[in-house]
N, C-alpha and C positions, 0 to 999 in steps of 0.2 A: 598539444591538447592539454587542458587543465582538468584532469579527471578527479571527480569527487564521488563520495559514496553516501547513500541515504537508504535506510531500510524502513519500509512503510507497511503497516497492517491496517486494513479497513474492511473487514468482512472476509469473504472468500478470496484467496489469493489469485484465483483465476481472473477475477474482475480487474483487480489492480494491475496485474501483469499485462492483460490484454490492452489496457489503455497505454501504459508506459512503454510498451514495445512499439507504439505508434508515435511517440513524442520525439520531435526533432531535438537532437542533442543527447538523448539517452543512448548510451553505448551498449548497455545490457540491462535486462530485467529478468531475474530468476526467482521462481517461487521457492519458498523455504519456511523454516521454523526457527524462532528465537524467543527469548524472554523467559524461558523456564529453566528448570534444574536438571532435567533428564538429558544426558548426552545421547546423541544420535537417535532422536525420536523418529518414529515412523508415522505415517498418516493415521494408521489405526490407533497409535498412542495418543496423538493429538486430538482425535475425535472424541476421546473419553472426557476431555476437558480437565483431566487430572495432572497433566504434565507441567502446566503453567506457561507453555509455549503459545505463541500466537502464529497464525498463518500470516506470512509476510512476503514482501517482494523486495529483494536485494537489488538496488538500483545503482548502476554506475553511470555517471553523466559527465558531459563536457561543459564545464562552467563557462567556457568561452562562447558556448552556444545557448545554454539555458542556465538560469540562476536558481538558487534555492527557493526564492519567493515564488517563482513561476511554477516550480514543481509542487509547492504547497498549494498554490491556487488551484491547480488541476486536482490534486489529492482531495482537497476540501470540497470541490465541486462534484466529484464522482462517488462520494460516500457521505454518510450522515455522521458527523463528529459529535452529535449530541445524544446518541443512543449508547448506553453502556452495555458492552459485551453482546452487541447485536447489530446486524445489518440485514434489513428485510427479514426473511424467514430464517436466516442463518443466526443461530443463538448459541452463546457460550463464550467463555473467556478467550477461546482460540480465535474468535472473530472480533476481538476488541479493536477499537481505533487507537493506534499507537504509532509513534515516530521514534526510531532508534537513531541516536546521533553518535558521532565519533569523537567530538571534542567540545569543550565549553563554549567556544565561539559560535559553533553551529547551534548548540543548545540555546544560547542567548537569542540568536536570530529566530529560532523556532518559537520560543516563548514570547518574544515581541510580536511575531506574526499572529499567533493565536490570540493574544490580548486585543489586537486590532480587529481580527476576524470576528470576535465575539459579538460585535455590534451588528453583524449580519444574521444572528440567530436569536430566537426568542427563548430558547432553553440553553443552559450552560454547555459549553464544549467540554466533553469528558475525555478527549484524546490524551492518552498517556504519553509522556515524554521521558524516555529512559536512555541511559548509556548503552551503547551497542556492545553486546557480548558475542559469543559464538553463534554463527548462523549456520544451520544445517540445511543443505539443499534438499528440497522435496524430491520424491521419487520421479523418475523420468517421465512417467505418464502425466504428471502435473505440469510439466514444462510446455510452454506454448499451447496450453490446453485449448484456448479459444480458436486459435488458428487451425488446429488439427481436428476440432470437433464443432465447427461453426454451426452445423445444423442440429446439434443435440438440443433437447428441450431447455435445459438450464441456460445454455449459451444464448439461445434465442430470447428467452424470457427475462433474463437478468443481466447478462454481460453485454449483449448487443445494444440495449438502450443506454447503458453507461458509456459505451464506446461512441455511440451516436451523439450523446450529450457533449462528450469531450470534443468531437470533431466540429460540432456546431458552435460551441462556446469558445474554442481555442484554435481556430483555423491557422493562426500564425505559428502555433507550436506543432502542427501536424508534420510528422517526419516522413 
């Protein structure tokens, strides 16, 4: 197995996690926080918008099964990379579109991908590309949230359509 890591933020982490837990080649996807200055933040800290952290999903994937560009294809399909600090009704810097990378080679690949993807959008892509720092795992009740709360209102109204979009658009990546 050729394991790689990528950390993505694109609105509520429940949405991103629900999709990537269903992607073939993804070994793990865990909700968490990164990008801010406060060590060991809590969900309550993050919700204030004052910590600088984003809600993210820490993804480990097998590059022999899925490559970075495929992960980015899915990511850009299931969130809007042109809205600054917002996804749907979720607003604030903690909901920003962001990709955290581990090395310069990956940064270059992400930058090239976004430059090409811009042709698909009428507004500028505002996805932040930043070096990966400490990732703090979110509280236990945030992990596998969709799978454990599928009938909850937010899950039905927001997460289920994103998951359905993924399954329809990327059947070859369905795990």
